[in-house]
N, C-alpha and C positions, 0 to 999 in steps of 0.2 A: 615739133611736139612728139615726134615718134618715140624718143627715149622715155619721156615722161609718161606717155600713154602706156607703153609696154611695161614699164616698171610698176605702174598701178595695177595693170591686169595680172601681173605676177605676184602682187602683194598678198601675204597671208592675212587672214582675218582672225582676230581674237575677240572674245566677249569679256567685257569688264563691267560687272554690275548691270547687265542688261544692255549695255552700250556696245554696238558693233564697231570695232576699231580696226582699221587697216594698219599694218606694220610696214613702214616705208622709209627709205633712206632720208627723204626730205623731212618727214614728220617725226622720225624716231632715231635716225642715224644707224638703223639696222634694216637690211643688210648694208654693207659698205656703200658709201656714196661715191660713185664714179665721177671723176672730173668732167667727163663729157656730158653727163646728166646735169650737173650743176651749171656748166657753161650754157647748155641749151636753155635752162630756166632763166638764168641771168639775162641772156640776150632777149628773151621774150618779155621779161619784166621791164627792161630798159625801153623796149618798143611800145609797151602798153601803158606804162605809168606816166602820170603828169609830173615831169621833173623840172619844168621851167621855174626858175627862181626858188627851188626848194633849198632850204637852209640845212635841214637835217633829215636823215632817215631814222625813224623810230621803230624799234622792234622789241617784242617781249622775249625774255629769256624763256626757254633755252633754244628751242628749235628754229627760231627766226634768225638767230645770230649768224649762222654760216651763210645763209642766203643774203642777208643784209650786208654782211662783210664783203661778199663778192660784188654786190651792186655798188657799195661804197668805193671799192677799189677801182671799178670800171668808170664811175661817174665823178669821183673826187668830192662826193657829198659826205660830210661827217656823219658818223653813226652814234646814236644814243640807244643803249640797251636798258629796257625796263627790267629791273631786278626784283627778285623775291626776297631780298634782304634790305632792311632799313639801314641807312648810313647816317641819317641825322644831319645831312648837309643843308645849308641854307637853300631855300626854295624847293626842297624835296616835297613831292605830293604823293600821298598814299592812295591806292585804289584797291577795290575788292574784285578779284577775278574769279568767275565761276564758269566752269566748263561742264560738259556732259558727265564728267567723272571725277572732278575735284574742285576744291575751293581754296584760294590762297589770297594773301595780301601781296601787293606788288608796289613798287616805288619808282616814281619818275624823277630823274635828276637831269639837269642841264637842258631843259626845254624852257624857254622864256616866252613871255607875252610878245606876240608879233612874229615869232618864228614860224616860217612856212615849212611844214613837215609832210613827208611821205610816211604813212603807217604801213609797214610791210610785215607779213607773217607767213608761216608755212601752210596752215590749214584753217579754213573757216568752217566750223561745224555748227555748234549751238550759237555762236556769235557772242558768247558771254565775255570772253577776253577782249575782243575788239570793241565791244560796246563800252566796257569799263575804261578802256584806254581812250577812246574818243571823248568820253565824258570828262576824263581827267585832263586831256589836252584842251578841251573847251574851257574848263575851269581855269587853267593856266592862262588862257587867252591866245593859244597858238592857233595858227591858220592851218587846218588839215587840208592840204592841197589834193591829196589822193589817198585812197585806202586800197591795198592790194593783198590778196592771199594767193599763194601758188595754187592750192587745191581747195575746192569747195565741195563739202559733202552736202548733197541736196537735202532740202527740207526747210521748214521754218527756222529762222534764227533771229536772235535779238536785235540785229541791225536792220531787219526788213523795214521797219517804220522809223528809222533814225534820221533819214534825210541823206545818208551817205550811200553813194552808188559804189559798192565794193566790186572792184575788178578782180577777176580770177583768170588763171591760165587754163584750167581744166576743171570740169564739174563731174563728180562721181556720186554713185550711190552704192550701198552694200545690200545685195539681194541674194538670198539663199547661200550665204557664206562666201560670196565672191564680189569683187569690185566690178561695177558696171559703169562704163563711160556714158555720161548723160549728154555732155557737151564738150567736144574736144578743144574748143576755143574759149571756154569760160564765159560765153556771152549769154547763156540762157539760165 
């Protein structure tokens, strides 16, 4: 976790409508995402996530895509991207995503009743996106085998009382304009 930890400690902080936001290659694609950092993260995800009998990796657009693609390539588990665009395909399910700084409609395609899925995303902050996705997956009848976010920004989030134990690789806080590592292993 050395590369992930250091990259977070080096991350600049911006304020967006009162929300303190760290700018990071995993969550923003800025600065450049080094292959060694992505490789470190993917190895940790594969070690930590419940992948047994998982049929699909499900990730929201946009910043979960690169992480989930790399995990898919390493595990041969197919990838489903939840999009912000409606396609009108049979079985498409709409959900409302609300974060600390935005609100959008998103659409799930290609997840069916009985599919065993890993929900994977870049950052867990307010929990709004993940809560909306878990509710949509439940509505579809999918079995959510595991929920994992690479980075968790500490504080209350909408998944706290959901019944899902969200796994993370590292937990951080933003204090006095800097990222502070709260838990290097994402366990707390």
